[in-house]
N, C-alpha and C positions, 0 to 999 in steps of 0.2 A: 292377508287374504280377508277380503269382504265378506261377511255372512248375514243373509237375512233373513231372519224369521220372524214370523208373524206378524210384519210389518212392520218392524225394527231390526235395526241394521248391527253388527259388532263388527269390529276385527280381532284378528287370532295374530299371534304370533308363535315362533318357539317358545313364549312362557306362558301361553295360554291365552283364553278370552278375557280382552284388557278394558272392555268399553261397549258403551250403547250407543254412540250418538258419533256421527261423521266429523263434526267439530273434534270430540276428543280425541278420533283415529288421526285428523288432521293432525294436531296438538302433538301427539303422542311420536307422529312421525318425525313433524318438525326438529323435537327436541333428541329423537332417538340418530338423526340423519347429518354430518356434517357435512361441508362442499369445501373443494379445495380446488380452486384454480392455481395450476402452475405455469409460469412465465420461464422464460429461457434465464434472461439475466444478461447483463452487461455493464461493462465500465462506466459508460455512459448512466447517469441518475435519470434522464427522462424513459427511459426503458424501466423502470421500476416503478416511476411516476403513473405512466401507463396503464401498466396491472394493477396499479392501487386506483386507481380511476375507474378500472373496469368494474375491478371487487363493491366498490363502493357503489357503482351504478346499480349493479347486480343486488346490491345487499335493499336497496329504495325496493325493490318489487320482490325482494324474497325475505322480508323484514326477521320472522321467526325464524330461521337458520344461522348457523354458526357457521361462516365460510372466511378463509381463511384464505392468503396466498401464500406460494411457496416457491423458491426459485431452483433452476437446475444447477447453476453452477455465477460465480462471482459476488451475488449480494447477498445478503440476506433478506428477509431466513430462507435458510434452506428447507428443502423438501421436507426431511425429518422432521425438522425443527417446529414447521408450519402442521405438520401430520400429527406430530405430537400435540401441538396444542389445543387441535379439535377432541383427538383422544383424551384428553384430561377434562373434556365438558362432558364426559360420560355415553357419549354417541356409541351406536353399535356398527353404525354403520358408515361409511365415508365415499364420497361418489368424487372421484379426481377427472378434472377435465383441464388437459393439455391446453394452455392458451397459443397454439401453434398453428399456423395456418395448415399443412401438411404433414405428414410422416416423416419422420427422420432416425436416426440413432438414439437421440433422445427418447422422441415418445416409442421407438421401439424396442430399445433395448434399456438404456439408462434407467429411465423412469418409471418401467415397471418392476426391474431390478432392485431397485431404492424397495418400492413395494410390497416386497418380497412376493412379486407374482412373476412367472415365465417370462423371458425377451419372447419376442416374434422373429428374431432373425437368429439365424446358426451362424456364432460368432465364428465357429472354426472354417468353416464354406468362407463367411466374410474376409479373414484375412489369407487364401489364399488365392486373394484378388493380383492381379499385375498393375502394375506402375508404368506404363507405356507414355507419362507426357511428360513436358517439358517443368513443370515444378514440383515443387515437394509441398507433402502436406505432414499433419501429425494428426495420431487418432486419441487424442490426448480421452475421450469420452469412453472409450473401453476401458480404464483402470476402472477402479470401484470413485467415486464418490464422495460415500459414506456407507456405512453398514445398511443393511436393510431396515424398516421399521418394525415393528413388533404389536401385533394386532391381534385383538383373539374376533375382532367382529367380521363385517362384511366390508370389503374393497369393489367398488364399482368406479373399471378405468372406463374413460370414454375415447372416441374417437377424436383427433385433433379437430379445427373447425370446418377443415374443407370447402369442397368449392360448393358452398350454399350460395343460394339466390340473393341471399341482406348481404354477401359479402360481396358478390357480382354489382349488385344495387347501391352499394359504399362505392365502390371504385369508378362505375357508371357518375354518380354523384359528382366526386369530385373532378371527372376527364370534362363531367361536361359544365359545369362551373368556371373552369380555365376556357373550355372552347367558346363559352359565350361571353367572355371577358374581348374576348379577341377579335 
C-alpha cells in the first residue's frame, strides 16, 4: 500500500512501514518479488532454447528482478527446481506466468497443483467423459509430476498468453512477410 503523508510517500507491507521514497519502494518490491516463466518442455532442444531466449529478453527489460524458467515436463529445470531457486533468494512473492498460448490441463490442473494451489478443473468430472473417437490417447498429465512446492509467501498465478493483439500482430507479420515474397 502506498501511503502519502505531508507530501512524503511511504509504503506499507505486512512488516510495517519500510521506506519513504518511491525508489526505495520499487527496489524493495524488486528484491521481494521473483518471476517464474513456465514452459511446457519438449525432447526437442529448440523448445527449451526459445523459453530461455524469452527469459533473457524479459530480463533485459526487467533487470532488477530475479527471473527463472521452469518446465512442466521432459526437460530441466522443472517447476519446483526453478521455484525453489527463486525462493532461496529470499523473495516473499513469486509471480508465475505460464508461457502457453491457451489454457489446457497443464495450466488448469498440473501447474496449480505443483504450486500448491487449487486446480481449476474438477478431476472427478473430467474422467467421466467418454471416448467415442477412433484413436487412443493417454492422460499422463493426471499423475503427479512432483511434490507441491512449499512456500510461505504469496504466489500469483497468471493466465496463459491468450488471444492478445500482440500475438495477432506477430501472426499477421509472419504471414504478410510470406505473402509479400510471393
